[in-house]
C-alpha positions in Angstrom: 0.0 0.0 0.0 1.2 3.6 -0.9 2.4 5.3 2.4 1.5 8.6 1.2 -2.1 8.0 1.4 -1.7 7.5 5.3 -0.3 10.8 6.1 -1.9 12.4 9.0 -2.0 16.3 9.1 -2.6 18.5 11.8 -4.8 21.3 11.6 -3.2 24.8 13.1 -4.7 28.1 13.3 -3.7 30.4 10.2 -2.9 33.1 12.6 0.3 30.9 13.6 1.9 31.3 10.0 0.2 34.4 8.3 0.1 37.0 11.1 3.2 39.2 11.9 4.9 37.1 14.6 8.3 37.2 16.7 8.8 33.5 16.2 12.1 33.0 14.2 11.0 29.6 12.5 8.0 31.4 11.0 9.9 34.6 10.1 12.4 32.5 8.3 9.6 30.8 6.6 7.7 33.8 5.5 11.0 35.4 4.3 11.7 32.3 2.0 8.3 31.6 0.8 6.0 34.6 1.9 5.3 35.7 -1.7 4.2 32.1 -2.8 2.2 31.6 0.4 0.2 34.7 0.5 -0.5 34.4 -3.4 -1.7 31.1 -3.0 -3.9 31.9 -0.3 -5.5 34.9 -1.8 -6.2 32.7 -4.9 -7.8 30.1 -3.0 -9.9 32.5 -1.0 -10.9 34.0 -4.4 -11.8 30.2 -5.7 -13.8 29.8 -2.5 -15.8 33.2 -2.8 -16.6 32.2 -6.7 -17.7 28.7 -5.5 -19.6 30.1 -2.3 -17.3 27.9 0.1 -17.4 28.4 3.7 -13.8 27.8 4.3 -10.2 27.0 2.7 -7.9 24.3 3.7 -4.3 24.7 2.9 -1.2 22.5 3.4 1.4 25.2 4.5 4.4 22.7 4.4 4.5 19.1 3.4 7.4 18.4 5.9 5.7 20.0 8.9 2.4 18.0 8.3 0.5 21.0 9.3 -2.7 22.4 7.5 -4.4 25.7 8.1 -8.2 26.3 7.9 -9.3 29.8 7.0 -13.1 30.3 7.7 -15.2 32.6 5.6 -15.5 35.2 8.3 -11.7 35.6 8.2 -11.2 36.0 4.4 -11.3 39.8 4.9 -8.8 39.7 7.5 -6.3 37.2 5.7 -6.5 39.1 2.2 -5.7 42.3 4.4 -2.8 40.9 5.8 -1.8 39.4 2.2 -2.2 42.8 1.1 -0.1 44.2 3.9 2.7 41.7 2.8 3.0 42.7 -0.6 2.6 46.4 0.1 5.8 45.8 1.9 7.3 43.8 -0.8 6.2 46.6 -3.3 4.3 44.1 -5.4 1.6 46.5 -6.1 0.1 44.4 -9.1 -0.7 41.7 -6.7 -2.2 44.5 -4.3 -4.7 45.3 -7.1 -5.5 41.6 -7.7 -6.3 41.5 -3.9 -8.6 44.7 -4.2 -10.6 42.7 -7.0 -10.9 39.4 -4.7 -12.1 41.7 -1.7 -14.9 43.5 -4.1 -16.0 40.2 -5.2 -16.6 39.2 -1.5 -18.1 42.2 -0.7 -20.5 42.0 -3.7 -21.3 38.6 -3.2 -24.9 37.8 -2.8 -25.9 36.8 0.8 -27.5 33.2 1.0 -31.1 33.5 1.2 -32.9 31.5 3.7 -34.7 28.4 2.5 -38.6 29.4 2.7 -40.9 26.4 3.6 -44.5 26.7 2.6 -47.0 24.9 4.7 -48.9 22.1 3.3 -51.8 22.4 5.6 
């Protein structure tokens, strides 16, 4: 049996990896992979918005076997953090993409409650 199918992943808070921190390991990780991580996170949120998904789950690093789950209520916060990252790296073209993603979220129609008609 293929050993890769039996990998167990641990869910950790997205805040651990994406918010500003003083943890040297996370700082090194973001400095080496931050552009890719924040871009992938932003695009995954955009996909979730388009498909009306309530959360996004991402594998942060295969060697650490940690996944993060970003709930819909946190999409704007994470997009703001990604934008902050790209501003600091002077990647303004990606900032404009994030602005478009945020506008998609703001303009997304709210789920309408299901109405039940009485049979009586």
